[in-house]
N, C-alpha and C positions, 0 to 999 in steps of 0.2 A: 652477632645475636647474640651476644655475651647478657642471659639472664633469663630471656626468654625459654622452656619449652619448646620444641618442638608442634606439643598438642597445642599449646596454644597459640600459637603463631597461624596454624592449621585453621581455627578455629574462628581467627580475625582473620583472614583470609577469607574465610566459607561467610562470612557475616554483607561483608562489604560485596563480594561476588558476588552474593544472591541480586545485592539492592542493582547493582550496576547492572546485570545480568537483566534484571526487569524494564530498569531507564536502555539499555541495548538493543532488547529485545521491542518496549516501545516506538523507537526510531529507526527501527530496519520497517516496521507497519504502517510509520506513520510516509515513509520512500515510499514504502508496496502500494498506501490508496493514491500519494500524489503520483504515481508512475509517469518518468517522460520528463517530469520539471530540473532544471537542472542547476538555476537558481535557489539555495536553502531558500530565501523570501517565499519567493514562491509558488516552494513548494509545502512550506509549511500551511499559508493562508492556503490554495485550495483542497490540501487535509483537513484545514480547522471548518472550511467552509463545507465539507463532504460530512463530515462528522456533526457536525450541526445544525445540517441537512437530516441525516437520520436521523441523529439523533439529539434534540431541541432539549430535552427537563422544562420546559415551560413552568411546570411545577415545583421547581429543583432547583434554583436561581444559584447552592453551589455546585450541583455536578453539571454544568453546562460548557462547556469545550471551550475553552478562548485560546488564542493564538498564543500570547504569554505563556498558558501550561504547556505546551508542543516545545515554543523556543527552549523554556526552563532546564525541556528533560533534552533537548538538543544540544546547548550548550551543557549538557551536564549539573546546571546548577543546583537538581532537585535530582532527587533520589527514591522517590516515591509516587511508586505508580500504584492506585486501586488496583481493584479486583475488574470493581464494574469497567473501569477503563478500558483495561489490557481486554475484557472483553468485546466490549465496542470496538475500538480499534481492532483486532481481529475479526470480529464481522464484518467489517467494513469494509479490509483489504480482501475477507474472503470472497464478499460480494460482486466488489469491481473487478476481482482476478477472473472471475463465471463469467460475466458482462465482457470483457476484454477479449475473453477464449472464445465466446459466442460470435466477439462481431468477426474475429479474424476465422474463427468458421465463417461466416456468413461472405464477408468479403471473398475466401478462396469457392466458395461454391458458386456465388457472382462470376468470378473470375472465370472458372469453368465453364458456366452456362457461356457466358462470352466466346471464348476462342468458340463452341460447340456453336453457337450462332455465325463468327464469320469463318470457319471453316463451312457448312452449307451455302452460305451467300456465298463466298470463291466456288465452291461448287458447282453451285445453281449460275454464276456470274461466267463460269469457262463454257459448261454447255451453250449459251446465250453467242460468246466469243468463233467458233467452230463453225454457225452457219452458213 
């Protein structure tokens, strides 16, 4: 580090780090939106479809979601994540997480109901077999 003071190098790191943190956060939210997809292409396509469905931006074509934009972040070709994009990514990820949690709760509840129904049916059948 000859010729570079520690203060300057810290400022440079922080500037680059901030942009890359935004891209890393965007990539994390993309993986949350496309939950369960293993192949990167499938994951990006699923995230794009979901974002496009939730936020179509019909009146503002420059704000429309594109698969290329998501792929640019994923491959670290782009360092720019605009505020509205981060907000929309976050809202979509949160909404899908809530929906997944509600669905898991529903499945657990129906599983418990099925078990109770099977126990009642088994108890009724047991009484018939003893006669």
